[in-house]
C-alpha positions, -999 to 999 in steps of 0.1 A, spaced: -779 349 -920 -821 345 -937 -846 353 -912 -866 323 -901 -904 321 -906 -921 322 -880 -948 294 -884 -915 272 -882 -913 247 -849 -893 227 -859 -855 234 -871 -831 215 -886 -791 215 -865 -778 230 -893 -803 258 -889 -797 261 -853 -758 259 -846 -759 286 -874 -785 307 -854 -770 294 -822 -729 303 -831 -722 268 -825 -710 238 -839 -738 205 -848 -714 188 -825 -720 211 -796 -756 202 -801 -753 165 -801 -733 166 -769 -756 190 -752 -781 167 -759 -761 136 -750 -755 157 -712 -798 164 -710 -791 202 -718 -814 204 -749 -838 181 -768 -845 165 -805 -869 148 -818 -865 123 -850 -880 128 -886 -894 95 -905 -861 92 -918 -845 100 -885 -835 130 -888 -831 147 -857 -852 183 -853 -852 211 -827 -876 231 -815 -872 266 -821 -871 275 -787 -833 254 -783 -821 287 -793 -833 303 -764 -820 274 -742 -787 280 -759 -780 311 -755 -788 306 -717 -762 277 -714 -734 295 -738 -743 330 -713 -740 303 -677 -707 293 -694 -690 327 -697 -703 333 -666 -691 304 -645 -716 282 -641 -711 244 -645 -724 225 -670 -738 205 -642 -759 241 -626 -770 244 -662 -785 210 -665 -802 218 -629 -818 245 -635 -829 239 -669 -846 204 -655 -874 229 -636 -885 242 -667 -913 226 -681 -914 196 -703 -942 207 -727 -948 244 -739 -921 272 -741 -908 286 -710 -922 317 -697 -904 346 -682 -914 339 -649 -894 307 -655 -864 324 -662 -867 348 -639 -870 323 -612 -838 310 -622 -817 342 -621 -833 346 -583 -820 312 -574 -782 322 -595 -780 360 -580 -767 348 -549 -737 326 -561 -734 349 -588 -725 378 -565 -703 358 -542 -683 351 -575 -679 382 -589 -665 389 -547 -643 361 -553 -630 376 -587 -628 414 -577 -607 406 -540 -583 375 -567 -580 407 -593 -569 434 -565 -547 407 -548 -525 399 -575 -529 433 -596 -493 445 -574 -479 411 -584 -477 420 -617 -450 439 -621 -437 425 -593 -408 399 -610 -405 372 -579 -426 346 -602 -425 328 -573 -457 321 -551 -437 304 -527 -420 338 -513 -443 363 -526 -450 388 -494 -487 398 -515 -501 360 -516 -478 342 -493 -460 358 -469 -433 330 -453 -443 301 -471 -474 296 -445 -497 280 -475 -468 255 -477 -468 243 -440 -500 222 -450 -478 204 -480 -482 213 -514 -507 220 -545 -537 250 -544 -547 264 -509 -567 291 -516 -585 289 -547 -612 258 -553 
């Protein structure tokens, strides 16, 4: 991948997509829901500011952590409209998400630990599983998921 000249501020969609590792259609989708912004050239072509690469990296990382696009948009809406987001801006978002991410880690750890005994058990039944639903106590509340949102 060729290096970008540091003086280049605006990038073509193909350049952004290649460097960010996403499809151009993903850029268009992110733009349509307000996660990133572009400008139009005199020939009506999109161009993205170079800092869009950092925003896309943030979006992709947050998604891998299980953060919804809605929450990602809320965080990005707090960034300055004009100029580049600063290290302080990104740190503020990290602080705001810390408790939520810690809770997710706890839930995933509990989920992993709870089902680790079931992997080889062979019962294949959440209805009668002595670990996850002894005596089908969850069935009393009706069908469907009860413990996991």
